[in-house]
N, C-alpha and C positions, 0 to 999 in steps of 0.2 A: 373301247377298242373294237368290240364286236359290231357296234353301230357303224363305225367308220368302214369296216370291211364290207358290210352290207351295201353301203352307199357306193363304194368302188365297184362292186359287182353289178349294181343297177346301171351305173354309167357305162360300163363295158358292154352290157347287153343292149342298151339303147344305141350305142355307137355301131354295134354289129348290125342291128336291124336297119339303121339308116344307110350303112354302106351297102347292104344287100339290095335295098330299094334303089339306090343310085346306079348300081352296076348291073342290074338284071337286064337281059336283052330280049325277053319274050314280048311279042306284040300284045297289046291290050285287046281282048276280044270285045266285039260290039255287043251291047246288051240286046236281048230279044225285043222284037218290035212290039210296041204297045197296041192294044186294040183301039180302033177308031172310035172316037167319041168319049173316051175315058180321060179324065183329068190326070195329069202327070204330077208326081211329087218329086220335086228336085231338092236334094240335100246339098246345101252349100258347105264348103270346107270350113272348119273352125279356124278362126284367126289366131286364137291363143289357147293352148291346151292347159287345162287346170293342173295345178301342182300335184305331183304324185304323192299319194298318201304313204306314210311309213309302213313298210311291210313287216309283219310279225317275224320274229326270229325263227320260229318253227315252221313257217309257210314258205313255199317256193315263190320267187318273184314272178309277177304276172306280166306278160308282154302286152304292149299297147296295140289296139286295133289299127292297122295301117292299110286296111283294104281301101282302094281308091273309090271315090264317090261315082255314082252313075252319071254318065254324060247324056245330053238330050238326044232324042232319036234322030233328029235331022242331022246333027253334026256331033260326032263324039268329041268330047273335051278331055284333054290330058292335063292333069294338075301341073301348074307351072312352078309351084313351090313345094318343097318337101315339108312334111309335117314337123312342127316344132317339137324338139325333144325337151321334155321337162327337165329342168335343172333341179337337183335335190337341194335347193336352197333352204326350204323349210326344214328339211331333216337336219341339215347342217346347223341351221339357226337354232333348232330345238336342242341340239347337243350342248350340255352345259360346259362352259369353258373351265379348264382345270384351275383350281384355286392356287394362287401364288404361294410358293413355299414360304412358310414363316421362318424367318431366321431366328434360331435359338441362340441366345447369347452364351458364349463359352463360359463355363464356371470359373470364377476367380481362383487363382492358385492359392492353395492353403499354405500359409507360412509355417514352416517347420518350427516347432518349439525349440528354443535354444537349449542346447545340452550344457548343463552346468559343468564347469571344469572340475575334475575330481581333485579334491583337496587332499594332499598326502597326509596320512596320519602322522601325528608327531611321534618321533622316535624317542622312546623312553628307555633309558639305560636300566638294565635289570639290576635290582639291588644286590649288592655284594653280600654273600652269606656271612653271618657273624662268626668270629673266630674267638674261641675261649682257650685260656691257658691256665696252668697251675704253676706258680713260682715258689721256689723253696730249695731245700728245707731251711727253716729258721729255728734257732735253738729254743726260743721261748716266744710267748705271745707279744711281748714288747718289741722284739726284733721284727716280727711280722707286721705290726702296726706301723713301725717306722718305715718299713719298705713300702707300705701302702701310701704313706704320706709323700714319699719321694716320687712315686709314680704319678701322682696328681691326676690330670684329666686324661692320661693315656689309658686308664683302666675304668671300666664301667661295671657297676653292680658287684664290686669286690666284696669278698667275705673271707674270714679266716677259718681254717680247718685244722683241727688237731689230729694227729695220727699216732695212736698208741702202738707200742711195740714196733718202733721204726726200724729196728735192726732185725726183724723177723725174716726168716728164709723161706717160709711157706705160708700160703693164705688159703683157707678153706671156706667155701660158700655152702651154707646148708639152711634148711628150714628147721625151726624148733621141733623138739620131740612131740609126737602126737599122743593122745590119751591111750590109744590101743593100736594093735597091728592093723586091724580092719580100717581104722580111720587113716592110718598112714597110706595104706593101699588105695583108698579112695582119693587121697591127695595126689598120688602118683598118676592115677587115671586123668585127673584134671591137668597135670603137668604135660602128659603125653598129648592130650587134646589141644593144648596151647602150642604144640610144636617144639617143646623143650626136650633136649636129649642129655645124655651123660648124667645119670642119676642112679641112686641106689638107697635102699632102706637099711639104716644101721640096726643090727639085730640085738646087740647087748651092750652093757656098760652104762655109763652115765648118760650117754646120748642115744639110748635105745629108742627105736621108733622115730628117730630124726631122719630126715632125707638129705643126704649129701648130694650137692649139685656141682662139684668140681673142686680141684685143688690146683693152685697156681703158684709159680715161683716169684712173681712180682705183683705188686699191688694194683697196677693198672689193669691187668687181665681180670683180677677179682672184681675191681670196680665196674668194668664193662659187663661182667656176668650179673652183678647186682642190679645194674640199670635195666638189663633185658628182663630179668625176673620181675622187677617192679612194674615194668610196662605191661607184663602179662597178668598182673594182679596178685603176685606172690610176695610176701614180706620175708625175704631171706636175710641172713646175717653173715658177717665175715669174721672168721676166727684166725688170728695170726699165731704162729708158733716158731720157735727157734731163735727168738730175739733176746735182748738183754733187758727188755721192759722199758727202755727209754722212749720218750715221746718227741715228736717233731711237729712244726707248724708250717702250713702251706697257705699261700695266698692264691685263691681262685677268683678269676675275673674275666670279663669280656673285653677284648681289645677295642679301642676307639677306632673309628674309620681312618684309614691311612696310616695306621700305626703298626710297626713290625714287632713280632714277639722278641726278636733278639735285642732290639733297642730298649724295650721295656725291661728285659732282664738285666741289662747293663745299668739302667737307671736305678732299679730297686736293689741291686747288689746281690741278687739271688744266684745260687750256684747252679741251679738246674731250671729248666723250663720243660713242661710236659703239656702235650695237647689234651684238652678236656672237652667232653661233650657238654654243649651249652644247655642241654635239657636238665643237667644236674644242678644248674644254678637257679632254676625256676622254683 
């Protein structure tokens, strides 16, 4: 780009000099007379000017010498042709042509990876919690076994349970007597740490140093208390009182899937049905 600008400047300068030469109106002064007997040197005008050399970038362009040649003494001669202005062909020729732009192929579009369709997770029905019941009471073991046979596949894991003092009006839950008062107090600390409440140490009598853990009017409440103490690691017992000493038999089992407790009670002929914690059947 800088070289081209320099060439344009040179051309403009040459055109200005030529225009000045053509339009000047001053007469050409005659050269001084040469001495007689001295040979004269005549300079002929050049027919073709040499090509202008490339001017360095940091130097000012030089003007061509356009002073007219000397005419003969006898008859002054006026040049008939203007000096030829050198065309900057060589400079233009020396300028390297710009290289053609190389076409860069557009990158091929990257195919997006197929997104797999999300497979819905299979919906599984939550298992129905097991339901355990206690059927009875039966007068003896034979009657309880007959009821178990009539139930058939409606009951799973059935077992017979004898209840002494069936006519009792009170049920007490307690831990057996300890060897000393200090040992009983240490057991109480363990009971408190396990989160069990409603307790006291029996101070006298046959059950001295025993730990009472509750008194209930029905057997179901006493059974739940025994299960909680057993889960905490204490081996408690249940003592019934106020009955006639008669025994009863109960049928404890887990209901089969889709079986109702009322339908099983009617099939076995039991007078009562009670809900039962399934953990007690294990």
